[in-house]
C-alpha positions in Angstrom: 117.2 -18.1 165.0 120.4 -16.2 165.9 122.7 -18.7 164.1 120.9 -18.2 160.8 121.5 -14.5 161.0 125.2 -15.1 161.7 125.4 -17.6 158.8 123.8 -15.1 156.5 126.4 -12.4 157.5 129.3 -14.8 157.0 127.9 -15.8 153.6 127.7 -12.2 152.6 131.1 -11.3 153.8 132.7 -14.2 151.8 130.8 -13.7 148.7 133.2 -11.1 147.3 136.2 -13.5 148.0 134.4 -16.3 146.3 133.6 -14.1 143.3 137.3 -13.0 143.1 138.4 -16.7 143.4 136.1 -17.7 140.7 137.3 -14.8 138.4 140.9 -15.7 139.1 140.4 -19.2 138.2 138.7 -18.2 134.9 141.7 -15.9 134.1 143.9 -18.8 135.0 142.1 -21.1 132.5 142.2 -18.4 129.8 146.0 -17.9 130.5 146.6 -21.7 130.1 144.6 -21.9 126.8 146.5 -18.9 125.5 149.8 -20.4 126.4 149.0 -23.8 124.9 147.8 -22.2 121.7 151.0 -19.9 121.6 153.4 -22.8 122.3 151.7 -24.9 119.6 151.8 -22.1 117.1 155.5 -21.2 117.8 156.6 -24.9 117.7 154.6 -25.5 114.5 156.0 -22.4 112.8 159.6 -23.4 113.7 159.1 -26.9 112.3 157.4 -25.7 109.3 160.3 -23.4 108.5 162.5 -26.5 108.4 160.4 -28.4 105.8 163.0 -27.9 103.1 165.7 -29.2 105.4 163.6 -32.3 106.3 163.0 -32.9 102.5 166.7 -32.6 101.8 167.6 -35.0 104.5 165.2 -37.6 103.2 166.4 -37.1 99.6 170.0 -37.8 100.9 168.9 -41.1 102.4 167.6 -40.3 105.9 164.5 -42.1 107.0 161.3 -40.2 107.8 161.7 -41.4 111.4 165.2 -40.0 111.6 164.0 -36.5 110.2 161.1 -36.4 112.6 163.5 -37.5 115.6 165.9 -34.6 114.7 163.2 -32.0 114.8 161.7 -33.3 118.0 165.1 -33.5 119.6 165.7 -29.8 118.9 162.2 -29.0 120.1 163.0 -30.8 123.4 166.2 -28.7 123.7 164.0 -25.5 123.3 161.5 -26.8 125.9 164.2 -27.9 128.2 165.6 -24.4 128.0 162.2 -22.9 128.8 161.8 -25.1 131.8 165.3 -24.3 133.0 164.5 -20.5 132.8 160.9 -20.9 134.1 161.5 -22.9 137.2 164.0 -20.5 138.8 161.8 -17.7 137.9 158.8 -19.4 139.7 161.0 -19.8 142.8 162.0 -16.1 142.7 158.4 -15.0 142.4 157.0 -17.1 145.1 157.3 -14.5 147.8 155.2 -12.1 145.7 152.5 -14.6 145.3 152.5 -15.4 149.1 152.1 -11.7 149.9 149.3 -11.1 147.4 147.3 -14.2 148.2 146.4 -14.9 151.9 147.0 -18.5 153.0 148.4 -19.6 149.6 151.9 -20.9 149.2 154.0 -19.5 146.4 155.4 -22.8 145.4 153.1 -25.7 145.1 155.0 -28.6 143.7 152.2 -30.8 142.2 150.7 -27.7 140.4 154.1 -26.8 138.9 154.9 -30.3 137.9 151.5 -30.8 136.3 151.7 -27.5 134.5 155.2 -28.1 133.2 154.5 -31.6 132.1 151.3 -30.4 130.3 153.0 -27.7 128.4 156.0 -30.0 127.6 153.5 -32.5 126.1 151.8 -29.9 124.0 155.3 -28.7 122.9 156.3 -32.2 121.8 153.0 -32.9 120.1 153.4 -29.4 118.4 156.8 -30.6 117.0 155.8 -34.1 116.0 152.8 -33.2 114.0 154.3 -30.7 111.6 157.6 -32.6 111.4 155.6 -35.7 110.4 153.7 -33.8 107.8 157.0 -32.4 106.4 158.4 -35.9 106.2 155.5 -37.1 104.1 156.0 -34.5 101.4 157.7 -35.7 98.3 161.4 -34.5 98.6 161.6 -33.9 94.9 158.6 -31.7 94.8 159.8 -29.7 97.9 163.3 -29.2 96.5 162.0 -28.0 93.1 159.7 -25.5 94.7 162.6 -23.4 96.0 
């Protein structure tokens, strides 16, 4: 009978921590969704701004694949720059995370690699789709429009 009372006390004392962990996980998921949508929006906007350049390159003899590769290559440079700035920032902030969260390391390699790879994948897809759409537009129509 005594152990049931102790278990109840332990359960009650941990309920706040569990609620905070669940809330933090929810905020993390929302932050991930916002970052994916924002990354896609920015990459799509940058590529859409270059539609006329893509049309001009195609009109001058470049293949659609060449135009898409050019845009994707530049998107990869932007993504690489973001990773090059972000990873040292994560490393610099790890001590703050360790102080704030008991028993949690500030630098968890698999999590960082997964998040970086996921965001890079979204960035590449966000560059490929609008670039491909821009390459499908008739160059004559695009160049006459401006």
